[in-house]
C-alpha positions, 0 to 999 in steps of 0.5 A: 402540494409543496409537501408532496413534491418535497416528499417525492424529491426525498425519495428520489434522493434516497433512491439515488443514495441506495444506487450509489451504495450498491455501486460502491458495494459492487466496486468493493467486491471487484477489488477484493481479489486485489487485496492479496496483491497489495499485501504481497507488494507491501511485503516485497517493499519491506524485503527490498528495504531489508536487502538494501540495509544488508547491502549497506552493512556488507559494504561497511564491513568490507570497508573495515576489512580492507582498512585492516588488511591495509594496516597488516600489509604495512606492518 
């Protein structure tokens, strides 16, 4: 009798695991359309970082030009 209840609980656990896996599969399918959005967000982040780097380079160049301009005015 004890072995029967053990087998019964094993099948219950198996059934619960199968149900959980089905729910996870359903969630995965619902999230699939969001993957392109995540990809776009990653690209935008990379582009924002590049823009910030370019802005820093431009500021540095402007600073150099202003310093040269000041030297030329002194001469």
